[in-house]
All heavy atoms as an XYZ file, in Angstrom:
698
protein
N       0.839     -1.188      0.000
C       0.000      0.000      0.000
C       0.880      1.246      0.000
O       1.901      1.280      0.662
C      -0.887      0.036      1.243
C      -2.008     -0.976      1.249
S      -3.213     -0.733     -0.034
C      -4.065      0.702      0.554
N       0.450      2.265     -0.729
C       1.219      3.513     -0.735
C       1.058      4.241      0.598
O       0.114      4.013      1.339
C       0.585      4.305     -1.872
C      -0.801      3.766     -1.976
C      -0.718      2.312     -1.584
N       1.988      5.091      0.884
C       1.923      5.899      2.091
C       1.072      7.140      1.818
O       0.870      7.533      0.670
C       3.332      6.292      2.529
C       4.209      5.110      2.902
C       3.646      4.301      4.065
O       3.101      4.898      5.023
O       3.752      3.066      4.028
N       0.576      7.762      2.879
C      -0.294      8.931      2.732
C       0.327     10.046      1.888
O      -0.367     10.628      1.051
C      -0.712      9.461      4.110
C      -1.709      8.589      4.862
C      -1.980      9.168      6.240
C      -2.983      8.435      4.099
N       1.616     10.379      2.070
C       2.179     11.439      1.233
C       2.130     11.116     -0.259
O       1.925     12.004     -1.083
C       3.623     11.564      1.721
C       3.603     11.046      3.111
C       2.570      9.953      3.101
N       2.291      9.838     -0.614
C       2.212      9.448     -2.021
C       0.806      9.636     -2.568
O       0.621     10.109     -3.684
C       2.640      7.992     -2.185
C       4.104      7.758     -1.867
C       4.425      6.282     -1.731
O       3.557      5.513     -1.293
O       5.555      5.915     -2.065
N      -0.192      9.269     -1.772
C      -1.581      9.427     -2.195
C      -1.900     10.909     -2.349
O      -2.539     11.322     -3.319
C      -2.544      8.750     -1.194
C      -3.984      8.948     -1.614
C      -2.223      7.268     -1.060
N      -1.449     11.738     -1.425
C      -1.684     13.174     -1.513
C      -1.006     13.760     -2.743
O      -1.564     14.617     -3.428
C      -1.201     13.884     -0.256
C      -1.451     15.376     -0.256
C      -2.916     15.760     -0.368
O      -3.793     15.011      0.085
O      -3.182     16.850     -0.922
N       0.196     13.299     -3.056
C       0.906     13.779     -4.247
C       0.113     13.457     -5.512
O      -0.027     14.303     -6.403
C       2.313     13.153     -4.318
O       3.048     13.558     -3.171
C       3.046     13.569     -5.571
N      -0.413     12.235     -5.613
C      -1.213     11.853     -6.773
C      -2.490     12.691     -6.833
O      -2.874     13.178     -7.899
C      -1.533     10.343     -6.751
C      -2.534      9.986     -7.845
C      -0.263      9.533     -6.912
N      -3.153     12.892     -5.694
C      -4.376     13.697     -5.667
C      -4.101     15.124     -6.137
O      -4.865     15.685     -6.928
C      -4.987     13.704     -4.262
N      -3.024     15.723     -5.686
C      -2.674     17.084     -6.117
C      -2.414     17.131     -7.620
O      -2.834     18.063     -8.304
C      -1.448     17.582     -5.356
C      -1.745     17.928     -3.929
C      -0.496     18.407     -3.221
N      -0.772     18.613     -1.810
C       0.140     18.919     -0.924
N       1.406     19.050     -1.276
N      -0.194     19.090      0.349
N      -1.707     16.137     -8.120
C      -1.439     16.089     -9.553
C      -2.709     15.947    -10.374
O      -2.872     16.587    -11.415
N      -3.628     15.097     -9.894
C      -4.897     14.924    -10.598
C      -5.720     16.204    -10.572
O      -6.377     16.543    -11.553
C      -5.689     13.767     -9.992
C      -5.150     12.379    -10.284
C      -5.949     11.325     -9.528
C      -5.182     12.094    -11.777
N      -5.698     16.919     -9.438
C      -6.435     18.189     -9.361
C      -5.970     19.145    -10.448
O      -6.777     19.822    -11.079
C      -6.270     18.829     -7.988
C      -7.106     18.200     -6.921
C      -6.993     18.951     -5.594
N      -7.372     18.055     -4.528
C      -6.557     17.574     -3.605
N      -5.290     17.936     -3.575
N      -6.994     16.743     -2.682
N      -4.675     19.208    -10.661
C      -4.130     20.118    -11.667
C      -4.428     19.644    -13.089
O      -4.520     20.458    -14.006
C      -2.614     20.246    -11.498
C      -2.202     20.914    -10.213
C      -0.688     20.888    -10.019
O       0.052     20.390    -10.842
N      -0.247     21.437     -8.898
N      -4.569     18.345    -13.269
C      -4.680     17.778    -14.605
C      -6.121     17.567    -15.070
O      -6.453     17.874    -16.213
C      -3.945     16.418    -14.667
O      -2.605     16.619    -14.228
C      -3.947     15.850    -16.064
N      -6.992     17.039    -14.195
C      -8.311     16.607    -14.667
C      -9.483     17.401    -14.107
O     -10.603     17.217    -14.567
C      -8.533     15.099    -14.396
C      -8.603     14.808    -12.896
C      -7.467     14.264    -15.073
C      -8.992     13.374    -12.581
N      -9.252     18.271    -13.156
C     -10.348     19.023    -12.545
C     -11.063     19.864    -13.600
O     -10.439     20.572    -14.377
C      -9.804     19.922    -11.434
C     -10.805     20.418    -10.402
C     -11.487     19.252     -9.705
C     -10.117     21.287     -9.375
N     -12.373     19.743    -13.654
C     -13.178     20.500    -14.600
C     -13.341     19.842    -15.958
O     -14.130     20.303    -16.777
N     -12.640     18.762    -16.197
C     -12.738     18.083    -17.488
C     -13.896     17.095    -17.501
O     -14.397     16.689    -16.471
C     -11.441     17.364    -17.812
C     -10.319     18.349    -18.062
C      -9.119     17.667    -18.569
N      -8.215     18.621    -19.182
C      -7.153     18.295    -19.846
N      -6.831     17.037    -19.987
N      -6.385     19.217    -20.380
N     -14.297     16.710    -18.695
C     -15.378     15.745    -18.871
C     -14.812     14.384    -19.253
O     -13.825     14.293    -19.972
C     -16.343     16.200    -19.951
C     -17.137     17.398    -19.541
C     -18.425     17.508    -20.327
N     -19.164     18.661    -19.858
C     -19.978     18.664    -18.815
N     -20.166     17.555    -18.134
N     -20.614     19.748    -18.450
N     -15.487     13.350    -18.793
C     -15.129     11.981    -19.152
C     -15.742     11.704    -20.521
O     -16.956     11.846    -20.704
C     -15.654     10.987    -18.102
C     -15.030     11.291    -16.747
C     -15.387      9.550    -18.543
C     -15.644     10.521    -15.597
N     -14.910     11.327    -21.484
C     -15.394     11.076    -22.839
C     -15.812      9.632    -23.047
O     -16.791      9.358    -23.736
C     -14.315     11.447    -23.858
C     -13.877     12.905    -23.849
C     -12.796     13.133    -24.891
C     -15.061     13.827    -24.092
N     -15.067      8.694    -22.464
C     -15.406      7.283    -22.610
C     -14.829      6.506    -21.438
O     -13.943      6.983    -20.747
C     -14.870      6.722    -23.929
O     -13.468      6.734    -23.928
N     -15.365      5.320    -21.233
C     -14.919      4.455    -20.138
C     -14.650      3.067    -20.705
O     -15.482      2.504    -21.415
C     -15.991      4.359    -19.029
C     -15.594      3.353    -17.968
C     -16.248      5.717    -18.410
N     -13.469      2.536    -20.398
C     -13.124      1.168    -20.767
C     -12.714      0.448    -19.495
O     -11.767      0.866    -18.833
C     -11.955      1.149    -21.774
O     -12.317      1.920    -22.912
C     -11.634     -0.277    -22.191
N     -13.443     -0.574    -19.146
C     -13.166     -1.321    -17.924
C     -12.415     -2.601    -18.252
O     -12.735     -3.285    -19.216
C     -14.467     -1.666    -17.208
C     -15.325     -0.474    -16.778
C     -16.653     -0.961    -16.235
C     -14.604      0.361    -15.747
N     -11.422     -2.907    -17.437
C     -10.686     -4.163    -17.583
C     -11.321     -5.214    -16.697
O     -12.335     -5.814    -17.029
N     -10.765     -5.400    -15.533
C     -11.272     -6.365    -14.559
C     -12.538     -5.790    -13.915
O     -12.526     -4.682    -13.388
C     -10.204     -6.610    -13.500
C     -10.540     -7.679    -12.525
C      -9.386     -7.931    -11.569
C      -9.767     -8.974    -10.560
N      -8.709     -9.222     -9.596
N     -13.621     -6.533    -13.951
C     -14.900     -6.009    -13.455
C     -15.558     -6.879    -12.386
O     -16.688     -6.614    -11.999
C     -15.900     -5.854    -14.617
O     -16.110     -7.133    -15.217
C     -15.406     -4.870    -15.653
N     -14.862     -7.910    -11.901
C     -15.500     -8.812    -10.940
C     -15.782     -8.153     -9.594
O     -16.534     -8.687     -8.790
C     -14.681    -10.089    -10.750
C     -13.276     -9.833    -10.226
O     -12.781     -8.699    -10.364
O     -12.675    -10.774     -9.691
N     -15.236     -6.966     -9.340
C     -15.476     -6.264     -8.088
C     -16.487     -5.119     -8.256
O     -16.781     -4.409     -7.306
C     -14.159     -5.712     -7.518
C     -13.493     -4.712     -8.429
C     -13.703     -3.365     -8.250
C     -12.685     -5.145     -9.464
C     -13.107     -2.450     -9.100
C     -12.077     -4.242    -10.301
C     -12.292     -2.889    -10.128
N     -17.044     -4.963     -9.455
C     -18.004     -3.898     -9.742
C     -19.388     -4.514     -9.839
O     -19.597     -5.475    -10.583
C     -17.641     -3.172    -11.058
C     -16.244     -2.559    -10.954
C     -18.667     -2.104    -11.384
C     -15.731     -1.994    -12.258
N     -20.353     -3.945     -9.104
C     -21.708     -4.490     -9.108
C     -22.357     -4.446    -10.488
O     -22.981     -5.406    -10.917
C     -22.602     -3.751     -8.109
C     -22.207     -4.033     -6.672
O     -21.610     -5.103     -6.414
O     -22.487     -3.188     -5.812
N     -22.239     -3.309    -11.178
C     -22.896     -3.144    -12.468
C     -21.958     -2.425    -13.444
O     -22.077     -1.218    -13.653
C     -24.198     -2.361    -12.290
C     -25.076     -2.388    -13.520
O     -24.640     -2.901    -14.566
O     -26.218     -1.885    -13.434
N     -21.007     -3.147    -14.042
C     -20.042     -2.508    -14.936
C     -20.707     -1.812    -16.120
O     -20.252     -0.764    -16.566
C     -19.150     -3.648    -15.411
C     -19.540     -4.853    -14.681
C     -20.778     -4.580    -13.909
N     -21.779     -2.373    -16.632
C     -22.456     -1.762    -17.782
C     -22.993     -0.380    -17.420
O     -22.960      0.537    -18.242
C     -23.584     -2.668    -18.271
N     -23.453     -0.218    -16.182
C     -23.970      1.090    -15.746
C     -22.848      2.125    -15.720
O     -23.055      3.277    -16.106
C     -24.623      0.975    -14.371
N     -21.653      1.728    -15.255
C     -20.523      2.667    -15.251
C     -20.150      3.080    -16.671
O     -19.945      4.256    -16.955
C     -19.304      2.050    -14.561
C     -19.354      1.943    -13.051
C     -18.088      1.272    -12.540
C     -19.519      3.302    -12.414
N     -20.054      2.098    -17.564
C     -19.680      2.403    -18.943
C     -20.718      3.291    -19.623
O     -20.386      4.095    -20.485
C     -19.485      1.113    -19.736
C     -18.240      0.348    -19.322
C     -18.069     -0.955    -20.053
O     -19.087     -1.584    -20.446
O     -16.912     -1.371    -20.240
N     -21.964      3.165    -19.214
C     -23.041      3.950    -19.816
C     -23.188      5.324    -19.162
O     -23.394      6.323    -19.854
C     -24.363      3.195    -19.700
C     -25.538      3.945    -20.265
C     -26.839      3.176    -20.083
O     -26.843      2.064    -19.572
N     -27.925      3.776    -20.497
N     -23.069      5.397    -17.835
C     -23.402      6.627    -17.111
C     -22.238      7.582    -16.887
O     -22.453      8.774    -16.671
C     -24.015      6.289    -15.744
C     -25.379      5.621    -15.884
O     -26.025      5.808    -16.928
O     -25.785      4.923    -14.941
N     -20.991      7.121    -16.914
C     -19.861      8.014    -16.643
C     -19.507      8.960    -17.790
O     -19.168     10.110    -17.543
C     -18.640      7.215    -16.212
C     -18.719      6.574    -14.838
C     -17.430      5.827    -14.530
C     -19.005      7.602    -13.760
N     -19.549      8.515    -19.051
C     -19.212      9.461    -20.124
C     -20.123     10.684    -20.106
O     -21.333     10.581    -19.900
C     -19.425      8.630    -21.397
C     -19.203      7.225    -20.961
C     -19.773      7.166    -19.562
N     -19.502     11.835    -20.270
C     -20.246     13.090    -20.252
C     -20.242     13.795    -18.908
O     -20.553     14.979    -18.826
N     -19.876     13.085    -17.868
C     -19.868     13.698    -16.542
C     -18.592     14.506    -16.340
O     -17.525     14.142    -16.816
C     -20.004     12.623    -15.465
C     -21.379     11.955    -15.544
C     -21.537     10.862    -14.568
N     -21.687     11.406    -13.225
C     -21.928     10.657    -12.161
N     -22.031      9.362    -12.278
N     -22.042     11.200    -10.986
N     -18.722     15.617    -15.624
C     -17.588     16.505    -15.363
C     -16.979     16.181    -14.006
O     -17.684     15.890    -13.044
C     -18.053     17.948    -15.383
C     -16.928     18.938    -15.247
C     -17.409     20.363    -15.432
O     -18.598     20.621    -15.543
N     -16.483     21.292    -15.474
N     -15.648     16.235    -13.924
C     -14.943     16.005    -12.661
C     -14.950     17.320    -11.889
O     -14.343     18.302    -12.311
C     -13.519     15.497    -12.907
C     -13.598     14.175    -13.657
C     -12.761     15.342    -11.583
C     -12.297     13.681    -14.196
N     -15.663     17.340    -10.779
C     -15.840     18.566     -9.997
C     -14.847     18.691     -8.849
O     -14.555     19.792     -8.408
C     -17.270     18.646     -9.475
C     -18.287     18.743    -10.597
C     -19.705     18.797    -10.101
O     -19.966     18.436     -8.928
O     -20.576     19.189    -10.900
N     -14.335     17.563     -8.343
C     -13.385     17.610     -7.227
C     -12.591     16.313     -7.179
O     -13.081     15.256     -7.568
C     -14.110     17.825     -5.903
N     -11.356     16.429     -6.705
C     -10.507     15.270     -6.410
C     -10.160     15.384     -4.935
O      -9.539     16.351     -4.514
C      -9.218     15.261     -7.258
C      -8.343     14.071     -6.881
C      -9.545     15.227     -8.745
N     -10.602     14.420     -4.138
C     -10.416     14.474     -2.690
C      -9.702     13.222     -2.211
O      -9.749     12.187     -2.865
C     -11.770     14.610     -1.999
C     -12.524     15.855     -2.434
C     -13.952     15.884     -1.909
O     -14.344     14.983     -1.146
O     -14.666     16.822     -2.286
N      -9.049     13.343     -1.070
C      -8.357     12.209     -0.466
C      -8.905     11.986      0.931
O      -9.076     12.912      1.704
C      -6.852     12.472     -0.383
C      -6.093     11.310      0.248
C      -4.640     11.634      0.495
N      -4.434     12.728      1.421
C      -4.521     12.644      2.760
N      -4.821     11.506      3.328
N      -4.295     13.693      3.512
N      -9.227     10.749      1.225
C      -9.647     10.338      2.563
C      -8.753      9.176      2.966
O      -8.975      8.049      2.540
C     -11.117      9.914      2.582
C     -12.051     11.060      2.282
C     -12.535     11.261      1.003
C     -12.411     11.957      3.274
C     -13.377     12.309      0.723
C     -13.240     13.013      3.003
C     -13.727     13.187      1.726
O     -14.553     14.243      1.446
N      -7.712      9.470      3.726
C      -6.742      8.439      4.064
C      -6.064      7.973      2.794
O      -5.538      8.769      2.031
N      -6.122      6.682      2.524
C      -5.508      6.137      1.317
C      -6.509      5.973      0.187
O      -6.230      5.340     -0.826
C      -4.828      4.809      1.631
C      -3.628      4.987      2.548
C      -2.883      3.701      2.741
C      -1.696      3.920      3.668
N      -0.919      2.702      3.827
N      -7.680      6.562      0.351
C      -8.700      6.529     -0.687
C      -8.751      7.866     -1.394
O      -8.585      8.918     -0.772
C     -10.089      6.235     -0.092
C     -10.256      4.823      0.374
C      -9.932      4.470      1.665
C     -10.733      3.847     -0.483
C     -10.087      3.166      2.108
C     -10.892      2.548     -0.060
C     -10.572      2.200      1.243
N      -8.990      7.828     -2.693
C      -9.226      9.048     -3.447
C     -10.657      9.013     -3.953
O     -11.156      7.962     -4.357
C      -8.262      9.164     -4.620
C      -6.889      9.536     -4.174
S      -5.744     10.018     -5.466
C      -6.367      9.315     -6.921
N     -11.297     10.153     -3.918
C     -12.675     10.276     -4.363
C     -12.721     11.303     -5.472
O     -12.226     12.420     -5.305
C     -13.555     10.713     -3.191
C     -15.016     10.978     -3.506
C     -15.719      9.669     -3.847
C     -15.690     11.642     -2.325
N     -13.283     10.904     -6.600
C     -13.528     11.838     -7.686
C     -14.998     12.216     -7.622
O     -15.868     11.365     -7.804
C     -13.218     11.198     -9.044
C     -11.813     10.683     -9.269
C     -11.702     10.094    -10.673
C     -10.790     11.770     -9.067
N     -15.276     13.471     -7.335
C     -16.659     13.948     -7.316
C     -17.017     14.382     -8.725
O     -16.330     15.193     -9.328
C     -16.830     15.095     -6.339
C     -16.661     14.647     -4.905
C     -17.335     15.608     -3.943
N     -17.067     15.205     -2.600
C     -17.829     14.363     -1.892
N     -18.902     13.849     -2.438
N     -17.510     14.047     -0.656
N     -18.103     13.799     -9.228
C     -18.527     14.044    -10.596
C     -19.838     14.805    -10.612
O     -20.586     14.787     -9.646
C     -18.697     12.712    -11.330
C     -17.503     11.764    -11.306
C     -17.871     10.460    -11.998
C     -16.296     12.402    -11.950
N     -20.106     15.457    -11.745
C     -21.387     16.129    -11.905
C     -22.492     15.085    -11.752
O     -22.314     13.915    -12.094
C     -21.458     16.813    -13.266
O     -21.229     15.881    -14.302
N     -23.601     15.494    -11.220
C     -24.671     14.567    -10.858
C     -25.384     13.998    -12.076
O     -25.883     14.731    -12.918
C     -25.684     15.267     -9.959
N     -25.376     12.685    -12.161
C     -26.165     11.929    -13.124
C     -26.476     10.608    -12.455
O     -25.576      9.815    -12.213
C     -25.417     11.682    -14.454
C     -26.225     10.765    -15.350
C     -25.121     12.982    -15.165
N     -27.695     10.385    -12.091
C     -28.147      9.134    -11.466
C     -27.468      8.824    -10.132
O     -27.573      7.729     -9.631
C     -27.952      7.950    -12.419
C     -28.779      8.096    -13.673
O     -29.852      8.696    -13.649
N     -28.283      7.584    -14.773
N     -26.700      9.746     -9.566
C     -26.115      9.589     -8.239
C     -25.161      8.423     -8.074
O     -25.075      7.834     -7.008
N     -24.412      8.049     -9.108
C     -23.484      6.922     -9.005
C     -22.151      7.414     -8.460
O     -21.489      8.226     -9.097
C     -23.256      6.246    -10.376
C     -24.562      5.665    -10.895
C     -22.196      5.159    -10.267
C     -24.462      5.107    -12.289
N     -21.728      6.975     -7.266
C     -20.422      7.379     -6.733
C     -19.294      6.550     -7.357
O     -19.505      5.412     -7.760
C     -20.542      7.077     -5.237
C     -21.506      5.945     -5.183
C     -22.458      6.145     -6.337
N     -18.124      7.135     -7.440
C     -16.960      6.427     -7.955
C     -15.860      6.512     -6.915
O     -15.560      7.588     -6.412
C     -16.467      7.058     -9.278
C     -15.192      6.382     -9.751
C     -17.538      6.958    -10.332
N     -15.256      5.380     -6.570
C     -14.195      5.363     -5.570
C     -13.052      4.531     -6.112
O     -13.253      3.493     -6.712
C     -14.719      4.745     -4.276
C     -13.667      4.703     -3.187
C     -14.233      4.120     -1.926
N     -14.418      2.689     -2.093
C     -14.960      1.918     -1.180
N     -15.386      2.421     -0.053
N     -15.093      0.630     -1.393
N     -11.853      5.003     -5.881
C     -10.660      4.275     -6.330
C      -9.669      4.223     -5.190
O      -9.229      5.245     -4.696
C     -10.052      4.996     -7.535
C      -8.709      4.461     -7.971
C      -8.894      3.130     -8.682
N      -7.740      2.797     -9.489
C      -6.825      1.922     -9.132
N      -6.899      1.314     -7.965
N      -5.837      1.642     -9.924
N      -9.333      3.029     -4.741
C      -8.313      2.884     -3.705
C      -6.982      2.656     -4.390
O      -6.867      1.844     -5.293
C      -8.619      1.721     -2.780
C      -7.577      1.584     -1.681
C      -7.899      0.465     -0.727
O      -8.825     -0.284     -0.922
N      -7.130      0.352      0.316
N      -5.982      3.414     -3.960
C      -4.665      3.253     -4.566
C      -3.980      2.024     -4.005
O      -4.014      1.781     -2.814
C      -3.813      4.488     -4.301
C      -4.299      5.697     -5.040
S      -3.182      7.060     -4.839
C      -1.704      6.408     -5.602
N      -3.372      1.270     -4.873
C      -2.607      0.102     -4.467
C      -1.248      0.122     -5.139
O      -1.034      0.842     -6.103
N      -0.345     -0.661     -4.641
C       1.004     -0.665     -5.190
C       1.074     -1.414     -6.524
O       1.854     -1.085     -7.378
C       1.973     -1.316     -4.202
C       2.196     -0.494     -2.956
S       2.819      1.143     -3.312
C       4.507      0.752     -3.718
N       0.238     -2.422     -6.705
C       0.330     -3.224     -7.919
C      -0.162     -2.487     -9.156
O       0.385     -2.597    -10.209
C      -0.502     -4.493     -7.775
C       0.196     -5.533     -6.968
C      -0.476     -6.830     -7.189
N      -0.889     -7.339     -5.895
C      -1.615     -8.395     -5.723
N      -2.067     -9.046     -6.753
N      -1.925     -8.815     -4.538
N      -1.261     -1.793     -9.011
C      -1.871     -1.178    -10.168
C      -2.189      0.283     -9.879
O      -3.223      0.592     -9.322
C      -3.161     -1.915    -10.507
C      -3.533     -1.777    -11.949
C      -4.758     -2.557    -12.297
N      -4.601     -3.961    -11.971
C      -5.624     -4.769    -11.781
N      -6.835     -4.349    -11.886
N      -5.412     -6.031    -11.477
N      -1.310      1.205    -10.257
C      -1.601      2.615    -10.013
C      -2.777      3.068    -10.869
O      -3.097      2.441    -11.870
C      -0.310      3.322    -10.434
C       0.341      2.387    -11.372
C      -0.061      1.005    -10.957
N      -3.457      4.133    -10.467
C      -4.591      4.591    -11.267
C      -4.121      5.010    -12.656
O      -3.068      5.615    -12.805
C      -5.123      5.786    -10.482
C      -4.022      6.193     -9.597
C      -3.192      4.995     -9.337
N      -4.898      4.651    -13.657
C      -4.569      5.021    -15.026
C      -5.653      5.949    -15.535
O      -6.834      5.630    -15.468
C      -4.493      3.791    -15.915
C      -3.344      2.888    -15.567
C      -3.180      1.772    -16.550
N      -4.458      1.175    -16.895
C      -4.669      0.424    -17.951
N      -3.707      0.172    -18.777
N      -5.855     -0.097    -18.187
N      -5.254      7.078    -16.042
C      -6.184      8.020    -16.621
C      -5.717      8.322    -18.021
O      -4.565      8.656    -18.245
C      -6.244      9.311    -15.778
C      -6.789      9.063    -14.415
C      -5.932      8.848    -13.346
C      -8.132      9.006    -14.183
C      -6.420      8.609    -12.085
C      -8.641      8.763    -12.926
C      -7.776      8.573    -11.873
N      -6.606      8.188    -18.963
C      -6.261      8.369    -20.354
C      -6.111      9.842    -20.688
O      -6.668     10.713    -20.005
C      -7.376      7.756    -21.224
O      -7.181      8.078    -22.570
N      -5.411     10.145    -21.745
C      -5.272     11.523    -22.190
C      -6.468     11.966    -23.008
O      -6.462     13.024    -23.595
C      -3.995     11.682    -23.011
O      -4.067     10.834    -24.139
N      -7.526     11.150    -23.048
C      -8.705     11.492    -23.838
C      -9.772     12.161    -22.990
O     -10.952     12.001    -23.236
C      -9.295     10.236    -24.519
O      -9.635      9.292    -23.505
C      -8.317      9.629    -25.489
N      -9.375     12.914    -21.989
C     -10.333     13.661    -21.177
C     -10.787     14.864    -21.986
O     -10.039     15.443    -22.728
C      -9.699     14.139    -19.887
C      -9.307     13.031    -18.985
C      -8.142     12.346    -19.011
C     -10.076     12.439    -17.946
N      -8.126     11.379    -18.052
C      -9.301     11.416    -17.368
C     -11.330     12.692    -17.430
C      -9.756     10.642    -16.330
C     -11.778     11.915    -16.380
C     -11.002     10.905    -15.845
N     -12.039     15.249    -21.808
C     -12.594     16.380    -22.566
C     -12.238     17.708    -21.998
O     -11.734     17.862    -20.950
């Protein structure tokens, strides 16, 4: 697991890079931990990233409201978060 300063560094970088941008498309890899992957692929595109927050080792991306679907990403050492350069 990453240490808190590493998570904060990533959160700060994301704030500078993706804040205010729109999600253009979603491609999911491993989905066995997602209740409804089809809903994410359908509902996330078009939503605007309004905030990037950190709660301990969790990062929360607050998105513009559409159907109230929350998105949470826990940082791990094996697979760092990947964000495509195709943000709107």
